[in-house]
C-alpha positions as CSV (number, residue, x, y, z in Angstrom):
1,M,-96.5,-79.5,75.7
2,K,-95.6,-76.8,73.2
3,K,-95.9,-74.1,75.9
4,V,-93.5,-76.0,78.2
5,A,-90.9,-76.4,75.4
6,K,-91.3,-72.7,74.4
7,N,-90.7,-71.6,78.1
8,C,-87.6,-73.9,78.3
9,I,-86.2,-72.5,75.1
10,I,-86.8,-68.9,76.2
11,G,-85.2,-69.7,79.6
12,A,-82.1,-71.2,77.9
13,I,-81.7,-68.1,75.7
14,I,-82.0,-65.8,78.7
15,Y,-79.5,-67.9,80.7
16,G,-77.1,-67.8,77.7
17,A,-77.4,-64.1,77.4
18,C,-76.7,-63.6,81.1
19,Q,-73.7,-65.8,81.0
20,L,-72.3,-63.9,78.0
21,F,-72.8,-60.5,79.7
22,Y,-71.2,-61.9,82.9
23,D,-68.1,-63.0,80.9
24,M,-67.9,-59.6,79.2
25,G,-68.0,-57.9,82.6
26,K,-65.3,-60.2,83.9
27,G,-63.2,-59.4,80.9
28,Y,-63.7,-55.7,81.4
29,M,-62.8,-56.0,85.0
30,L,-59.6,-57.9,84.3
31,G,-58.7,-55.4,81.5
32,V,-58.9,-52.5,83.9
33,M,-56.9,-54.4,86.5
34,A,-54.3,-55.3,83.9
35,K,-54.0,-51.6,82.9
36,Y,-53.3,-50.4,86.5
37,N,-51.4,-53.5,87.8
38,D,-48.1,-54.2,86.1
39,E,-47.4,-57.6,87.9
40,Y,-50.0,-59.8,86.0
41,S,-51.4,-59.9,82.6
42,P,-55.2,-60.7,82.1
43,V,-54.3,-64.2,80.8
44,E,-52.2,-64.9,83.9
45,V,-55.0,-63.8,86.2
46,I,-57.5,-66.0,84.4
47,D,-55.2,-68.9,84.8
48,L,-54.8,-68.3,88.5
49,C,-58.5,-67.8,89.1
50,S,-59.9,-70.7,87.0
51,N,-59.4,-74.4,87.1
52,N,-58.1,-74.7,83.5
53,D,-59.2,-78.3,82.9
54,G,-60.0,-77.7,79.3
55,K,-63.8,-77.7,79.4
56,H,-64.0,-73.9,79.8
57,K,-61.3,-73.1,77.3
58,L,-63.5,-71.2,74.9
59,R,-65.0,-69.0,77.7
60,T,-61.5,-68.4,79.1
61,K,-60.2,-67.3,75.7
62,F,-63.2,-65.0,75.3
63,I,-62.7,-63.4,78.6
64,A,-59.0,-62.9,77.9
65,E,-59.7,-61.3,74.5
66,M,-62.2,-59.0,76.2
67,A,-59.7,-58.0,78.8
68,E,-57.0,-57.3,76.2
69,G,-59.4,-55.2,74.2
70,T,-60.3,-53.2,77.3
71,V,-56.6,-52.5,77.9
72,E,-56.2,-51.3,74.3
73,T,-59.3,-49.1,74.7
74,I,-58.1,-47.5,77.9
75,N,-54.7,-46.9,76.3
76,K,-56.3,-45.2,73.3
77,Q,-58.4,-43.0,75.6
78,Y,-55.4,-41.8,77.5
79,E,-53.5,-41.1,74.3
80,E,-56.3,-38.9,73.0
81,E,-56.5,-36.7,76.1
82,P,-54.3,-33.6,76.1
């Protein structure tokens, strides 16, 4: 029984890590899109793409923060280039 519980815990950790990296990638993608597309901000795109029913509010906020950070990083990179 301990082996089954151990495998379930390891599987849950791996699933959580995959979900986190997926959300980080989505935030990066939205940040790049926001940099080169002046019509929509990352938060507006997330609102359009997701069903904002409240249960994924934390994930949506994390993705939006990741996207805004990506925009800032890209802006800094372009400012440093001659």
